ZADO-1210 file (C-alpha; in nm, 4 decimals, padded with zeros to 6 digits):
<atoms>
<atom x="10.5803" y="22.2224" z="06.3990" code="MET" pos="1"/>
<atom x="10.7134" y="22.1622" z="06.7480" code="ARG" pos="2"/>
<atom x="10.8802" y="22.4759" z="06.8895" code="ASN" pos="3"/>
<atom x="11.1689" y="22.4060" z="07.1281" code="LEU" pos="4"/>
<atom x="11.3465" y="22.6571" z="07.3472" code="THR" pos="5"/>
<atom x="11.7239" y="22.6211" z="07.3075" code="VAL" pos="6"/>
<atom x="12.0345" y="22.7997" z="07.4339" code="PHE" pos="7"/>
<atom x="12.3089" y="22.8670" z="07.1814" code="LYS" pos="8"/>
<atom x="12.6639" y="22.9934" z="07.1793" code="GLY" pos="9"/>
<atom x="12.7380" y="23.3369" z="07.0379" code="SER" pos="10"/>
<atom x="13.0296" y="23.5411" z="06.9014" code="LYS" pos="11"/>
<atom x="13.0722" y="23.7148" z="07.2355" code="ASP" pos="12"/>
<atom x="13.0748" y="23.3848" z="07.4257" code="GLY" pos="13"/>
<atom x="12.7503" y="23.4566" z="07.6120" code="VAL" pos="14"/>
<atom x="12.4717" y="23.1937" z="07.5964" code="PRO" pos="15"/>
<atom x="12.1663" y="23.3159" z="07.4091" code="LYS" pos="16"/>
<atom x="11.8085" y="23.1842" z="07.4262" code="GLN" pos="17"/>
<atom x="11.6626" y="23.0943" z="07.0888" code="SER" pos="18"/>
<atom x="11.4062" y="22.8655" z="06.9276" code="THR" pos="19"/>
<atom x="11.4375" y="22.5656" z="06.6984" code="THR" pos="20"/>
<atom x="11.1590" y="22.3749" z="06.5244" code="GLN" pos="21"/>
<atom x="11.1048" y="22.0026" z="06.4826" code="LYS" pos="22"/>
<atom x="10.8174" y="21.8359" z="06.2929" code="PRO" pos="23"/>
<atom x="10.5246" y="21.7254" z="06.5065" code="ASP" pos="24"/>
<atom x="10.5158" y="21.3998" z="06.3107" code="GLN" pos="25"/>
<atom x="10.8111" y="21.1827" z="06.4115" code="LEU" pos="26"/>
<atom x="10.9511" y="20.9402" z="06.1538" code="VAL" pos="27"/>
<atom x="11.1442" y="20.6131" z="06.1808" code="GLY" pos="28"/>
<atom x="11.2810" y="20.5477" z="06.5263" code="ASP" pos="29"/>
<atom x="11.2840" y="20.9143" z="06.6294" code="GLN" pos="30"/>
<atom x="11.1974" y="20.9969" z="06.9898" code="VAL" pos="31"/>
<atom x="11.1043" y="21.3362" z="07.1336" code="PHE" pos="32"/>
<atom x="11.2588" y="21.3830" z="07.4762" code="VAL" pos="33"/>
<atom x="11.1557" y="21.6565" z="07.7172" code="LYS" pos="34"/>
<atom x="11.4749" y="21.7674" z="07.8923" code="VAL" pos="35"/>
<atom x="11.4643" y="21.7474" z="08.2736" code="THR" pos="36"/>
<atom x="11.8355" y="21.8009" z="08.3428" code="ALA" pos="37"/>
<atom x="12.1578" y="21.8718" z="08.1552" code="SER" pos="38"/>
<atom x="12.5135" y="21.8399" z="08.2630" code="GLY" pos="39"/>
<atom x="12.7606" y="22.1162" z="08.1791" code="VAL" pos="40"/>
<atom x="13.0783" y="21.9597" z="08.0420" code="CYS" pos="41"/>
<atom x="13.4189" y="22.1141" z="07.9865" code="GLY" pos="42"/>
<atom x="13.3781" y="22.0388" z="07.6171" code="THR" pos="43"/>
<atom x="13.0860" y="22.2823" z="07.6046" code="ASP" pos="44"/>
<atom x="13.3311" y="22.5638" z="07.6690" code="LEU" pos="45"/>
<atom x="13.4971" y="22.4911" z="07.3335" code="HIS" pos="46"/>
<atom x="13.1712" y="22.5665" z="07.1505" code="PHE" pos="47"/>
<atom x="13.0609" y="22.8692" z="07.3550" code="LEU" pos="48"/>
<atom x="13.1421" y="23.1134" z="07.0718" code="LYS" pos="49"/>
<atom x="12.9791" y="22.9093" z="06.7941" code="GLN" pos="50"/>
<atom x="12.6293" y="22.9506" z="06.6549" code="ASP" pos="51"/>
<atom x="12.5002" y="22.6129" z="06.7743" code="MET" pos="52"/>
<atom x="12.2842" y="22.4710" z="07.0519" code="VAL" pos="53"/>
<atom x="12.4971" y="22.3781" z="07.3508" code="LEU" pos="54"/>
<atom x="12.4953" y="22.0710" z="07.5705" code="GLY" pos="55"/>
<atom x="12.5380" y="21.6961" z="07.5274" code="HIS" pos="56"/>
<atom x="12.4786" y="21.5493" z="07.8755" code="GLU" pos="57"/>
<atom x="12.1018" y="21.5290" z="07.8410" code="GLY" pos="58"/>
<atom x="11.8449" y="21.3518" z="08.0532" code="VAL" pos="59"/>
<atom x="11.4712" y="21.3647" z="08.0137" code="GLY" pos="60"/>
<atom x="11.1358" y="21.1975" z="07.9688" code="VAL" pos="61"/>
<atom x="11.0014" y="21.0448" z="07.6474" code="VAL" pos="62"/>
<atom x="10.7084" y="21.2561" z="07.5248" code="GLU" pos="63"/>
<atom x="10.6440" y="21.0987" z="07.1823" code="ALA" pos="64"/>
<atom x="10.7824" y="20.8194" z="06.9641" code="VAL" pos="65"/>
<atom x="10.8053" y="20.7502" z="06.5922" code="GLY" pos="66"/>
<atom x="10.6431" y="20.4552" z="06.4130" code="PRO" pos="67"/>
<atom x="10.9555" y="20.2367" z="06.4188" code="ASP" pos="68"/>
<atom x="11.0347" y="20.2772" z="06.7877" code="VAL" pos="69"/>
<atom x="11.0332" y="19.9324" z="06.9491" code="LYS" pos="70"/>
<atom x="11.1459" y="19.9619" z="07.3089" code="TYR" pos="71"/>
<atom x="11.0756" y="20.3083" z="07.4453" code="LEU" pos="72"/>
<atom x="10.7354" y="20.4496" z="07.5350" code="LYS" pos="73"/>
<atom x="10.5947" y="20.7753" z="07.6620" code="LYS" pos="74"/>
<atom x="10.7013" y="20.8401" z="08.0193" code="GLY" pos="75"/>
<atom x="11.0322" y="20.6472" z="08.0048" code="ASP" pos="76"/>
<atom x="11.3370" y="20.8242" z="08.1476" code="ARG" pos="77"/>
<atom x="11.6323" y="20.8360" z="07.9091" code="VAL" pos="78"/>
<atom x="11.9606" y="21.0131" z="07.8493" code="GLY" pos="79"/>
<atom x="12.2086" y="21.0727" z="07.5709" code="TRP" pos="80"/>
<atom x="12.5720" y="21.1662" z="07.5364" code="GLY" pos="81"/>
<atom x="12.8326" y="21.2788" z="07.2865" code="TYR" pos="82"/>
<atom x="12.7308" y="21.0553" z="06.9956" code="GLU" pos="83"/>
<atom x="12.3744" y="21.0518" z="06.8638" code="THR" pos="84"/>
<atom x="12.3909" y="20.8554" z="06.5359" code="ASP" pos="85"/>
<atom x="12.6022" y="20.6351" z="06.3097" code="SER" pos="86"/>
<atom x="12.5540" y="20.4502" z="05.9816" code="CYS" pos="87"/>
<atom x="12.4929" y="20.1112" z="06.1452" code="GLY" pos="88"/>
<atom x="12.6497" y="19.9201" z="05.8525" code="HIS" pos="89"/>
<atom x="13.0255" y="19.9798" z="05.8495" code="CYS" pos="90"/>
<atom x="13.2811" y="19.7517" z="06.0169" code="HIS" pos="91"/>
<atom x="13.3096" y="19.9823" z="06.3187" code="ALA" pos="92"/>
<atom x="12.9323" y="19.9816" z="06.3704" code="CYS" pos="93"/>
<atom x="12.8741" y="19.6089" z="06.3337" code="ILE" pos="94"/>
<atom x="13.1675" y="19.5319" z="06.5647" code="SER" pos="95"/>
<atom x="13.0253" y="19.7543" z="06.8377" code="GLY" pos="96"/>
<atom x="13.2722" y="20.0421" z="06.7899" code="ASP" pos="97"/>
<atom x="13.0240" y="20.2865" z="06.6351" code="GLU" pos="98"/>
<atom x="13.2134" y="20.5787" z="06.7915" code="ILE" pos="99"/>
<atom x="13.4657" y="20.5370" z="06.5098" code="PHE" pos="100"/>
<atom x="13.2061" y="20.5198" z="06.2308" code="CYS" pos="101"/>
<atom x="13.3026" y="20.7479" z="05.9387" code="PRO" pos="102"/>
<atom x="12.9450" y="20.8808" z="05.9383" code="GLU" pos="103"/>
<atom x="12.9092" y="20.9216" z="06.3122" code="ARG" pos="104"/>
<atom x="12.7062" y="21.2140" z="06.4475" code="ALA" pos="105"/>
<atom x="12.9010" y="21.3800" z="06.7286" code="MET" pos="106"/>
<atom x="12.8314" y="21.6866" z="06.9406" code="TYR" pos="107"/>
<atom x="12.9590" y="21.9995" z="06.7697" code="GLY" pos="108"/>
<atom x="12.9723" y="21.8332" z="06.4289" code="GLU" pos="109"/>
<atom x="12.6136" y="21.7271" z="06.3562" code="ALA" pos="110"/>
<atom x="12.2602" y="21.8280" z="06.4644" code="ALA" pos="111"/>
<atom x="12.3870" y="22.1680" z="06.5730" code="ARG" pos="112"/>
<atom x="12.0259" y="22.2927" z="06.5914" code="ASP" pos="113"/>
<atom x="11.9543" y="22.0907" z="06.9084" code="GLN" pos="114"/>
<atom x="12.1271" y="21.9861" z="07.2270" code="GLY" pos="115"/>
<atom x="12.0695" y="21.9363" z="07.5999" code="SER" pos="116"/>
<atom x="12.0611" y="22.3060" z="07.6900" code="PHE" pos="117"/>
<atom x="11.7023" y="22.3059" z="07.5734" code="ALA" pos="118"/>
<atom x="11.3416" y="22.2284" z="07.6554" code="SER" pos="119"/>
<atom x="11.3576" y="21.9148" z="07.4432" code="GLY" pos="120"/>
<atom x="11.5288" y="21.7326" z="07.1563" code="ALA" pos="121"/>
<atom x="11.4572" y="21.4641" z="06.8972" code="VAL" pos="122"/>
<atom x="11.7009" y="21.1716" z="06.8708" code="TRP" pos="123"/>
<atom x="11.7078" y="20.8164" z="06.7399" code="ARG" pos="124"/>
<atom x="11.5915" y="20.5516" z="06.9842" code="GLU" pos="125"/>
<atom x="11.9102" y="20.3552" z="06.9149" code="ALA" pos="126"/>
<atom x="12.1226" y="20.6271" z="07.0768" code="PHE" pos="127"/>
<atom x="11.9108" y="20.6898" z="07.3862" code="LEU" pos="128"/>
<atom x="11.9936" y="20.5171" z="07.7128" code="HIS" pos="129"/>
<atom x="11.7421" y="20.4260" z="07.9831" code="ARG" pos="130"/>
<atom x="11.8028" y="20.5986" z="08.3145" code="THR" pos="131"/>
<atom x="11.7941" y="20.3473" z="08.6012" code="PRO" pos="132"/>
<atom x="11.5294" y="20.4168" z="08.8644" code="ASP" pos="133"/>
<atom x="11.7964" y="20.4371" z="09.1331" code="GLU" pos="134"/>
<atom x="11.9593" y="20.7448" z="08.9738" code="ILE" pos="135"/>
<atom x="11.7968" y="21.0904" z="08.9828" code="SER" pos="136"/>
<atom x="11.7881" y="21.3096" z="08.6746" code="ASP" pos="137"/>
<atom x="12.0375" y="21.5544" z="08.8269" code="GLU" pos="138"/>
<atom x="12.2827" y="21.2721" z="08.9018" code="ASP" pos="139"/>
<atom x="12.2261" y="21.0957" z="08.5689" code="ALA" pos="140"/>
<atom x="12.3088" y="21.4004" z="08.3557" code="ALA" pos="141"/>
<atom x="12.6859" y="21.4225" z="08.4259" code="PRO" pos="142"/>
<atom x="12.7162" y="21.0465" z="08.3809" code="LEU" pos="143"/>
<atom x="12.6138" y="21.0774" z="08.0136" code="GLN" pos="144"/>
<atom x="12.9560" y="21.2118" z="07.9189" code="CYS" pos="145"/>
<atom x="13.1751" y="21.2565" z="08.2251" code="GLY" pos="146"/>
<atom x="13.0824" y="20.9194" z="08.3712" code="GLY" pos="147"/>
<atom x="13.0911" y="20.7416" z="08.0376" code="ALA" pos="148"/>
<atom x="13.4304" y="20.8893" z="07.9496" code="THR" pos="149"/>
<atom x="13.6092" y="20.7677" z="08.2635" code="VAL" pos="150"/>
<atom x="13.4290" y="20.4321" z="08.2609" code="TYR" pos="151"/>
<atom x="13.5629" y="20.3714" z="07.9093" code="THR" pos="152"/>
<atom x="13.9152" y="20.3878" z="08.0489" code="ALA" pos="153"/>
<atom x="13.8292" y="20.1539" z="08.3382" code="LEU" pos="154"/>
<atom x="13.5657" y="19.8986" z="08.2357" code="TYR" pos="155"/>
<atom x="13.8179" y="19.6186" z="08.1687" code="ASP" pos="156"/>
<atom x="14.0296" y="19.6575" z="08.4809" code="VAL" pos="157"/>
<atom x="14.1018" y="19.3573" z="08.7026" code="LYS" pos="158"/>
<atom x="14.0233" y="19.3528" z="09.0731" code="PRO" pos="159"/>
<atom x="14.3290" y="19.4643" z="09.2746" code="ASN" pos="160"/>
<atom x="14.4832" y="19.6378" z="08.9743" code="GLU" pos="161"/>
<atom x="14.6561" y="19.9604" z="09.0747" code="VAL" pos="162"/>
<atom x="14.4803" y="20.2524" z="08.9093" code="VAL" pos="163"/>
<atom x="14.6183" y="20.6038" z="08.9280" code="GLY" pos="164"/>
<atom x="14.3761" y="20.8952" z="08.8900" code="ILE" pos="165"/>
<atom x="14.5448" y="21.2222" z="08.8013" code="MET" pos="166"/>
<atom x="14.3252" y="21.5089" z="08.9195" code="GLY" pos="167"/>
<atom x="14.0253" y="21.5348" z="09.1509" code="VAL" pos="168"/>
<atom x="13.7722" y="21.7325" z="08.9456" code="GLY" pos="169"/>
<atom x="13.4715" y="21.6785" z="08.7222" code="GLY" pos="170"/>
<atom x="13.6137" y="21.3607" z="08.5705" code="LEU" pos="171"/>
<atom x="13.8529" y="21.2565" z="08.8426" code="GLY" pos="172"/>
<atom x="13.5974" y="21.2396" z="09.1259" code="HIS" pos="173"/>
<atom x="13.3920" y="20.9951" z="08.9174" code="LEU" pos="174"/>
<atom x="13.6935" y="20.7905" z="08.8120" code="ALA" pos="175"/>
<atom x="13.7945" y="20.7462" z="09.1765" code="ILE" pos="176"/>
<atom x="13.4491" y="20.6088" z="09.2644" code="GLN" pos="177"/>
<atom x="13.4309" y="20.3709" z="08.9672" code="PHE" pos="178"/>
<atom x="13.7828" y="20.2334" z="09.0191" code="ALA" pos="179"/>
<atom x="13.7260" y="20.1806" z="09.3931" code="ALA" pos="180"/>
<atom x="13.3902" y="20.0060" z="09.3369" code="LYS" pos="181"/>
<atom x="13.5574" y="19.7785" z="09.0792" code="MET" pos="182"/>
<atom x="13.7930" y="19.6518" z="09.3482" code="GLY" pos="183"/>
<atom x="14.1033" y="19.8351" z="09.2312" code="CYS" pos="184"/>
<atom x="14.3729" y="19.9841" z="09.4503" code="ARG" pos="185"/>
<atom x="14.3238" y="20.3555" z="09.3797" code="VAL" pos="186"/>
<atom x="14.6087" y="20.6052" z="09.3927" code="VAL" pos="187"/>
<atom x="14.5063" y="20.9677" z="09.3485" code="VAL" pos="188"/>
<atom x="14.7635" y="21.2179" z="09.2257" code="LEU" pos="189"/>
<atom x="14.6950" y="21.5868" z="09.2691" code="SER" pos="190"/>
<atom x="14.8981" y="21.9068" z="09.2581" code="GLY" pos="191"/>
<atom x="14.8635" y="21.9817" z="09.6300" code="THR" pos="192"/>
<atom x="14.7213" y="21.8342" z="09.9487" code="ASP" pos="193"/>
<atom x="14.4010" y="22.0410" z="09.9347" code="SER" pos="194"/>
<atom x="14.1795" y="21.7576" z="09.8070" code="LYS" pos="195"/>
<atom x="14.3303" y="21.4713" z="10.0077" code="ARG" pos="196"/>
<atom x="14.0316" y="21.4200" z="10.2394" code="GLU" pos="197"/>
<atom x="13.7816" y="21.4484" z="09.9529" code="GLN" pos="198"/>
<atom x="13.9724" y="21.1901" z="09.7479" code="ALA" pos="199"/>
<atom x="13.9921" y="20.9447" z="10.0399" code="LEU" pos="200"/>
<atom x="13.6221" y="20.9905" z="10.1121" code="ALA" pos="201"/>
<atom x="13.5405" y="20.9083" z="09.7473" code="LEU" pos="202"/>
<atom x="13.7282" y="20.5770" z="09.7745" code="GLY" pos="203"/>
<atom x="14.0977" y="20.6446" z="09.7154" code="ALA" pos="204"/>
<atom x="14.3435" y="20.4265" z="09.9061" code="HIS" pos="205"/>
<atom x="14.6489" y="20.6476" z="09.8678" code="LYS" pos="206"/>
<atom x="14.6951" y="21.0161" z="09.7882" code="PHE" pos="207"/>
<atom x="15.0048" y="21.1761" z="09.6392" code="VAL" pos="208"/>
<atom x="15.0615" y="21.5546" z="09.6345" code="ALA" pos="209"/>
<atom x="15.2854" y="21.5975" z="09.3298" code="MET" pos="210"/>
<atom x="15.4386" y="21.9187" z="09.4647" code="LYS" pos="211"/>
<atom x="15.6012" y="21.7145" z="09.7431" code="ASP" pos="212"/>
<atom x="15.7924" y="21.4932" z="09.5005" code="LEU" pos="213"/>
<atom x="16.1268" y="21.5875" z="09.3525" code="ASP" pos="214"/>
<atom x="16.1637" y="21.5476" z="08.9784" code="THR" pos="215"/>
<atom x="16.2360" y="21.1840" z="08.8953" code="GLY" pos="216"/>
<atom x="16.2021" y="21.0729" z="09.2586" code="LYS" pos="217"/>
<atom x="15.9743" y="20.7786" z="09.3231" code="LYS" pos="218"/>
<atom x="15.7464" y="20.7638" z="09.6284" code="ASP" pos="219"/>
<atom x="15.8350" y="20.4208" z="09.7697" code="GLU" pos="220"/>
<atom x="15.5102" y="20.4017" z="09.9697" code="THR" pos="221"/>
<atom x="15.2944" y="20.4008" z="09.6553" code="VAL" pos="222"/>
<atom x="15.2209" y="20.0814" z="09.4646" code="TRP" pos="223"/>
<atom x="15.3475" y="20.0865" z="09.1045" code="PRO" pos="224"/>
<atom x="15.0594" y="20.2154" z="08.8916" code="ILE" pos="225"/>
<atom x="14.9490" y="19.9858" z="08.6091" code="SER" pos="226"/>
<atom x="14.6800" y="20.2139" z="08.4656" code="ARG" pos="227"/>
<atom x="14.6955" y="20.5935" z="08.4825" code="LEU" pos="228"/>
<atom x="14.3875" y="20.7978" z="08.4014" code="VAL" pos="229"/>
<atom x="14.4794" y="21.1627" z="08.3389" code="VAL" pos="230"/>
<atom x="14.1829" y="21.3949" z="08.3955" code="THR" pos="231"/>
<atom x="14.3664" y="21.7259" z="08.4428" code="THR" pos="232"/>
<atom x="14.3510" y="21.9969" z="08.1764" code="SER" pos="233"/>
<atom x="14.7224" y="22.0710" z="08.2094" code="ALA" pos="234"/>
<atom x="14.9767" y="21.8079" z="08.1225" code="GLN" pos="235"/>
<atom x="15.1402" y="21.6345" z="08.4195" code="PRO" pos="236"/>
<atom x="15.5070" y="21.6647" z="08.5056" code="ALA" pos="237"/>
<atom x="15.5943" y="21.3432" z="08.3233" code="TRP" pos="238"/>
<atom x="15.9497" y="21.3296" z="08.4560" code="GLU" pos="239"/>
<atom x="15.8047" y="21.3024" z="08.8073" code="THR" pos="240"/>
<atom x="15.5178" y="21.0769" z="08.7155" code="LEU" pos="241"/>
<atom x="15.6737" y="20.8092" z="08.4936" code="LEU" pos="242"/>
<atom x="15.8940" y="20.6563" z="08.7677" code="PRO" pos="243"/>
<atom x="15.5712" y="20.5779" z="08.9569" code="MET" pos="244"/>
<atom x="15.4355" y="20.3617" z="08.6748" code="LEU" pos="245"/>
<atom x="15.4699" y="19.9851" z="08.6520" code="ALA" pos="246"/>
<atom x="15.6299" y="19.8164" z="08.3531" code="PRO" pos="247"/>
<atom x="15.3849" y="19.7761" z="08.0608" code="GLN" pos="248"/>
<atom x="15.1433" y="20.0207" z="08.2248" code="SER" pos="249"/>
<atom x="14.8846" y="20.2161" z="08.0278" code="ARG" pos="250"/>
<atom x="14.8203" y="20.5900" z="08.0236" code="ILE" pos="251"/>
<atom x="14.4746" y="20.7255" z="07.9304" code="TYR" pos="252"/>
<atom x="14.4841" y="21.1004" z="07.8598" code="PRO" pos="253"/>
<atom x="14.1174" y="21.2004" z="07.8821" code="LEU" pos="254"/>
<atom x="14.1267" y="21.5789" z="07.8781" code="SER" pos="255"/>
<atom x="14.0706" y="21.7616" z="07.5487" code="VAL" pos="256"/>
<atom x="14.3532" y="21.9928" z="07.4417" code="SER" pos="257"/>
<atom x="14.4780" y="22.1526" z="07.1219" code="ALA" pos="258"/>
<atom x="14.8358" y="22.1163" z="07.2450" code="ASP" pos="259"/>
<atom x="15.0632" y="21.8254" z="07.1619" code="ASN" pos="260"/>
<atom x="15.1181" y="21.5452" z="07.4122" code="LEU" pos="261"/>
<atom x="15.4874" y="21.5674" z="07.5001" code="VAL" pos="262"/>
<atom x="15.6383" y="21.2862" z="07.7037" code="ILE" pos="263"/>
<atom x="15.9959" y="21.1665" z="07.7751" code="PRO" pos="264"/>
<atom x="16.1032" y="20.9065" z="07.5226" code="TYR" pos="265"/>
<atom x="16.3328" y="20.6716" z="07.7186" code="MET" pos="266"/>
<atom x="16.1108" y="20.5891" z="08.0167" code="PRO" pos="267"/>
<atom x="15.8291" y="20.5124" z="07.7698" code="LEU" pos="268"/>
<atom x="16.0507" y="20.2677" z="07.5826" code="ILE" pos="269"/>
<atom x="16.2390" y="20.1116" z="07.8733" code="SER" pos="270"/>
<atom x="15.9179" y="20.0311" z="08.0633" code="LYS" pos="271"/>
<atom x="15.7059" y="19.9397" z="07.7589" code="GLY" pos="272"/>
<atom x="15.4439" y="20.1971" z="07.8605" code="ILE" pos="273"/>
<atom x="15.1432" y="20.2419" z="07.6305" code="ARG" pos="274"/>
<atom x="14.9514" y="20.5647" z="07.5723" code="ILE" pos="275"/>
<atom x="14.5920" y="20.4829" z="07.4856" code="GLN" pos="276"/>
<atom x="14.3719" y="20.7395" z="07.3147" code="GLY" pos="277"/>
<atom x="14.0111" y="20.7234" z="07.4296" code="SER" pos="278"/>
<atom x="13.7218" y="20.9042" z="07.2623" code="LEU" pos="279"/>
<atom x="13.3748" y="20.8495" z="07.4138" code="VAL" pos="280"/>
<atom x="13.1882" y="20.5449" z="07.5310" code="ALA" pos="281"/>
<atom x="13.0288" y="20.3025" z="07.2906" code="THR" pos="282"/>
<atom x="12.6607" y="20.2395" z="07.3548" code="ARG" pos="283"/>
<atom x="12.7430" y="19.9056" z="07.5164" code="THR" pos="284"/>
<atom x="12.9922" y="20.0625" z="07.7580" code="VAL" pos="285"/>
<atom x="12.7619" y="20.3606" z="07.8191" code="HIS" pos="286"/>
<atom x="12.4717" y="20.1387" z="07.9283" code="ARG" pos="287"/>
<atom x="12.6963" y="19.9154" z="08.1370" code="GLU" pos="288"/>
<atom x="12.8243" y="20.2293" z="08.3111" code="MET" pos="289"/>
<atom x="12.4718" y="20.3416" z="08.4031" code="LEU" pos="290"/>
<atom x="12.3871" y="19.9979" z="08.5398" code="GLU" pos="291"/>
<atom x="12.7107" y="19.9843" z="08.7380" code="PHE" pos="292"/>
<atom x="12.6543" y="20.3346" z="08.8801" code="ALA" pos="293"/>
<atom x="12.3014" y="20.2470" z="08.9812" code="ALA" pos="294"/>
<atom x="12.3939" y="19.9268" z="09.1660" code="VAL" pos="295"/>
<atom x="12.7158" y="20.0484" z="09.3272" code="HIS" pos="296"/>
<atom x="12.6072" y="20.3982" z="09.4240" code="GLY" pos="297"/>
<atom x="12.8459" y="20.5936" z="09.2017" code="VAL" pos="298"/>
<atom x="12.7095" y="20.9481" z="09.1985" code="ARG" pos="299"/>
<atom x="12.8522" y="21.2820" z="09.0854" code="PRO" pos="300"/>
<atom x="12.8967" y="21.5705" z="09.3277" code="VAL" pos="301"/>
<atom x="12.6880" y="21.8449" z="09.1678" code="THR" pos="302"/>
<atom x="12.5894" y="22.2085" z="09.1783" code="GLU" pos="303"/>
<atom x="12.2578" y="22.2976" z="09.0109" code="THR" pos="304"/>
<atom x="12.1743" y="22.6073" z="08.8097" code="PHE" pos="305"/>
<atom x="11.8524" y="22.7177" z="08.6379" code="PRO" pos="306"/>
<atom x="11.8376" y="22.6607" z="08.2616" code="MET" pos="307"/>
<atom x="11.8177" y="23.0298" z="08.1761" code="THR" pos="308"/>
<atom x="12.0629" y="23.2641" z="08.0035" code="GLU" pos="309"/>
<atom x="12.1774" y="23.3900" z="08.3419" code="LYS" pos="310"/>
<atom x="12.1982" y="23.0451" z="08.4974" code="GLY" pos="311"/>
<atom x="12.3904" y="22.8942" z="08.2082" code="ILE" pos="312"/>
<atom x="12.6347" y="23.1854" z="08.2006" code="LYS" pos="313"/>
<atom x="12.6993" y="23.1482" z="08.5723" code="GLU" pos="314"/>
<atom x="12.7545" y="22.7737" z="08.5384" code="ALA" pos="315"/>
<atom x="12.9885" y="22.8156" z="08.2397" code="MET" pos="316"/>
<atom x="13.1833" y="23.0966" z="08.4083" code="ASP" pos="317"/>
<atom x="13.2309" y="22.8924" z="08.7240" code="ARG" pos="318"/>
<atom x="13.3366" y="22.5898" z="08.5199" code="LEU" pos="319"/>
<atom x="13.5938" y="22.7921" z="08.3246" code="GLU" pos="320"/>
<atom x="13.7308" y="22.9389" z="08.6489" code="GLN" pos="321"/>
<atom x="13.7594" y="22.5926" z="08.8058" code="GLY" pos="322"/>
<atom x="13.5132" y="22.6801" z="09.0831" code="LYS" pos="323"/>
<atom x="13.2469" y="22.4092" z="09.0223" code="VAL" pos="324"/>
<atom x="13.2320" y="22.1344" z="09.2855" code="GLN" pos="325"/>
<atom x="13.2487" y="21.9022" z="09.0838" code="TYR" pos="326"/>
<atom x="12.9855" y="21.8958" z="08.8078" code="ARG" pos="327"/>
<atom x="12.7408" y="22.1697" z="08.7098" code="ALA" pos="328"/>
<atom x="12.3873" y="22.0605" z="08.6242" code="VAL" pos="329"/>
<atom x="12.1161" y="22.2704" z="08.4608" code="LEU" pos="330"/>
<atom x="11.7527" y="22.2162" z="08.5538" code="VAL" pos="331"/>
<atom x="11.4467" y="22.3709" z="08.3884" code="PRO" pos="332"/>
<atom x="11.3487" y="22.7057" z="08.5382" code="ALA" pos="333"/>
<atom x="11.0000" y="22.7167" z="08.6875" code="HIS" pos="334"/>
</atoms>
């Protein structure tokens, strides 16, 4: 058996080192990946008190392949994200929307004995994504979920479209870069002025501090926003925000919350605004995102931590306190 070091959640919310076993003999299109970096995602906080291996923004090197593996070989650099399997036969799968497969394998729901907070993992070749040579392991890790999530809300934009990014954080700082590189006019909305210079440096064209706007008052200097990507954990002040949106605009709420989405009825109806739910990237969109990031220089701003109990706890604590600038990445301790 292959012994893997893993880091799991616990009842007290403190990451614990443990061991999981995988057969030495791989079957089908299984691939053993040695983890070289792992992103720490906000979603990981939701599973911190569960008895499962944490992490889903994994990057590593192929160490061994099963008999049915066709395209990957030992030494290849790959990554994986939130989804690691699907049936491959249902309508969603054959139409390229495998993220909605009834038998999908998602982080937190399936394969809870392995993850990216680990020395390695075994996944299907079909759900591993090659890491472009231009992107380092530390930069590639946060793209596996954070990058893929925001790209899903942006991949079909048109050049010169006005894209609003709500929040300059782990997701927002990547969304700003992608939208700007796609040729969009990027409007960043944040609670205060504190991140104005950072947002402009990342590619924003306009910055709006929401605290400076009166409820329901439109900022006439800002282009009407046709696509709004909400990356903040707290719900925006919709009464202030909706007047800034263009008719028939789209809202993408990307943050995960157990609360209900509450939004004023009449502005939604009178402007024909659509609210678009967005899960995670399909494999097609995921791979397109990596290629785009490689060519156009989209990179996360990261802080690195050792992949130890102490290092993971520090990273998770800083993430929960909102102190990470902007993505935490775990690297193997030496």
